[in-house]
C-alpha positions in Angstrom: 168.9 50.2 65.6 170.8 47.1 64.6 171.9 48.5 61.2 173.6 51.7 60.0 170.8 53.1 57.9 170.8 56.8 56.9 167.8 59.1 56.9 166.3 57.5 60.0 164.4 59.9 62.2 165.9 60.4 65.7 163.8 58.8 68.4 163.6 60.2 71.9 165.2 58.0 74.5 163.7 56.2 77.5 162.5 57.7 79.9 160.7 59.7 77.2 158.5 62.8 77.7 157.2 62.5 74.1 157.3 59.9 71.5 155.5 57.6 74.1 154.2 54.2 73.3 151.5 53.3 75.8 150.7 49.5 75.7 147.3 48.0 76.6 147.7 44.8 78.6 144.3 43.1 78.6 145.4 40.0 80.6 148.9 38.8 79.7 150.1 36.1 82.0 153.2 36.6 84.1 155.3 34.5 81.7 153.9 36.4 78.8 154.9 39.7 80.5 158.4 38.4 80.9 158.6 37.4 77.3 157.1 40.7 76.2 159.7 42.7 78.1 162.5 40.6 76.8 161.6 41.2 73.2 160.4 44.8 73.3 161.7 46.6 76.4 163.4 49.6 74.5 160.0 50.5 73.1 157.7 50.1 76.1 157.1 53.5 77.8 154.1 52.7 79.9 151.6 49.9 80.4 147.9 50.2 81.0 146.1 47.3 82.5 143.1 47.7 80.2 139.7 48.8 81.4 138.8 46.7 84.5 140.9 43.6 83.8 143.1 44.2 86.8 140.2 43.2 89.1 140.1 39.7 87.6 143.7 39.1 86.6 145.4 36.2 88.5 148.7 37.0 90.1 148.2 40.7 89.6 150.8 41.8 92.1 153.4 39.5 90.5 152.7 41.1 87.1 152.9 44.6 88.3 156.2 43.8 90.1 157.6 42.3 87.0 156.9 45.5 85.0 158.3 47.7 87.9 161.4 45.5 88.1 162.3 46.8 84.6 161.4 50.4 85.4 158.2 50.2 83.3 155.4 52.4 84.7 152.1 50.6 84.9 148.6 51.7 85.9 145.0 50.6 86.1 142.7 51.4 83.2 140.4 54.4 83.6 137.3 52.1 83.7 138.5 50.7 87.0 138.8 54.2 88.5 135.2 54.9 87.3 133.9 51.6 88.8 135.2 52.8 92.2 134.1 56.4 91.8 130.6 55.7 90.7 130.1 53.5 93.8 131.4 56.2 96.2 134.6 54.2 96.8 137.2 56.8 95.8 139.2 56.4 99.0 139.2 52.6 98.5 140.7 53.3 95.0 143.5 55.4 96.5 144.3 52.7 99.0 144.5 50.1 96.2 146.8 52.3 94.2 149.1 52.6 97.2 148.8 48.8 98.0 150.1 48.0 94.6 152.8 50.7 94.7 151.5 52.4 91.5 152.9 55.8 90.6 150.5 56.5 87.8 146.8 56.6 87.5 144.2 57.3 84.9 141.1 59.4 85.5 138.3 59.1 83.0 134.6 59.5 82.5 134.1 57.6 79.4 131.5 55.2 80.9 130.0 57.3 83.7 128.6 60.9 83.7 130.2 63.3 86.1 130.5 67.1 85.9 133.9 68.5 84.9 134.5 70.2 88.2 134.2 66.8 90.0 136.5 65.1 87.5 139.1 67.9 87.9 138.7 67.5 91.7 139.7 63.8 91.4 142.7 64.8 89.2 143.8 67.5 91.7 143.6 65.1 94.6 145.5 62.3 92.9 148.1 64.6 91.4 149.4 65.4 94.9 150.6 61.8 95.2 151.0 60.2 91.7 151.3 61.1 88.1 147.9 61.5 86.5 146.8 60.7 83.0 143.3 61.9 82.2 141.1 60.6 79.4 138.9 62.9 77.4 136.0 61.6 75.2 133.1 59.2 75.6 133.0 55.5 74.9 129.4 56.0 73.6 129.6 56.4 69.9 126.4 58.3 69.8 127.8 61.0 72.1 129.6 63.4 69.8 131.7 66.0 71.6 132.3 69.2 69.5 135.9 70.3 69.0 135.6 73.4 71.2 134.5 71.2 74.1 137.4 68.7 73.6 139.7 71.7 73.9 138.0 73.1 76.9 138.0 69.7 78.7 141.7 69.0 77.9 142.8 72.4 79.0 141.0 72.2 82.3 142.3 68.7 83.0 145.9 69.8 82.3 145.4 72.8 84.6 144.1 70.5 87.3 147.3 68.5 87.3 147.2 65.9 84.5 150.6 65.3 83.0 149.0 64.1 79.7 145.5 64.0 78.3 144.5 60.9 76.5 142.2 61.2 73.4 139.6 58.5 73.7 139.2 55.8 71.0 138.5 52.6 73.0 140.5 49.5 72.4 139.0 49.1 68.9 139.7 52.6 67.7 136.1 53.4 66.6 134.8 56.2 68.9 136.0 59.5 70.2 138.6 60.9 67.7 137.5 58.3 65.2 134.4 57.5 63.3 132.7 54.1 63.6 134.7 52.9 60.6 138.0 53.8 62.4 138.6 56.8 60.1 140.2 59.8 61.9 138.0 62.8 62.5 140.7 65.0 61.0 138.9 68.3 61.5 138.6 67.5 65.2 142.3 66.6 65.6 143.5 69.6 63.7 141.3 71.9 65.8 142.5 70.4 69.1 146.1 71.0 68.0 145.5 74.7 67.5 145.1 75.0 71.3 146.6 72.0 73.0 150.3 71.2 72.7 150.9 67.9 70.8 153.4 66.7 73.4 150.7 66.8 76.1 148.3 64.5 74.2 148.4 60.7 74.0 146.4 59.7 70.9 144.8 56.3 71.4 145.5 54.6 68.0 145.2 50.8 68.1 144.8 50.5 64.3 147.8 50.7 61.9 146.2 53.3 59.6 145.5 55.5 62.7 149.1 55.3 63.8 150.4 56.2 60.3 148.1 59.2 60.2 149.5 60.7 63.4 153.1 59.9 62.3 152.5 61.8 59.1 150.9 64.6 60.9 153.2 64.9 63.9 156.3 62.9 63.2 158.0 59.8 64.6 157.8 61.1 68.2 154.1 61.4 68.5 152.5 59.9 71.6 150.4 56.9 70.8 148.3 54.7 73.1 146.3 51.5 73.3 148.9 49.6 71.4 148.7 45.8 71.6 151.8 44.0 72.9 152.3 42.2 69.6 152.2 45.5 67.8 155.0 47.3 69.7 157.9 46.3 67.5 155.9 46.8 64.3 154.9 50.2 65.5 158.6 51.2 66.2 159.6 50.1 62.7 156.7 52.1 61.3 157.8 55.2 63.4 161.2 55.2 61.7 160.2 54.5 58.1 160.9 50.8 58.0 157.4 49.7 57.0 155.7 50.3 53.6 153.2 52.7 55.1 156.0 55.2 56.2 158.8 54.1 53.9 159.1 57.4 52.0 158.4 59.7 55.0 162.1 60.5 55.8 164.1 59.6 52.7 164.5 63.3 51.6 165.3 64.7 55.0 
């Protein structure tokens, strides 16, 4: 904070365990990464190299090393994991994670169909060596998962070794925990929270209205993901009531 304002909610400090902002990098250049870090480092908790972009990103090693130089965890998107797993190349995936010195991975099944026991087996194997984030929910908008099943899947993946479960929304925020319009499936979210601790969930929330919904529900230190690099500073201002959408959230506290 540059200014001595009262009634500003206290934010957790880096390295955070909750109040995370997970950024989706879909192909920033090395120079763009340097500029991004210089402008927003205090608010960058973890960076996901979106879906399979890391496979076609030039100077990938240089980008990853730039993030790591600033102690920013970075990991490949879950779709890349799925691309290896569906081809029977899980061991190759592990080798690549090691080659790029990554300490975090994402396990998902949003594009491929695997049984839950197999997915949890992948989580258990990876969790012995790295920090695992696992994503719950399908990228197929026609595949509606009932609330009890979301809870069951999240619980089993946390038990298997995931540090956080990620509630699927895609980069557009129009599937999974959201309707096609981007509207939050509030009943689903509320039911999940009756069984799964909020601090163990990262809610993918690329749209401003979605971010505001979760701040109003869970406070400034809610875990949010799939945030575009250009939205990181606006998001931090929104978290602490310095945007019109949240301006009145903390004035009487």
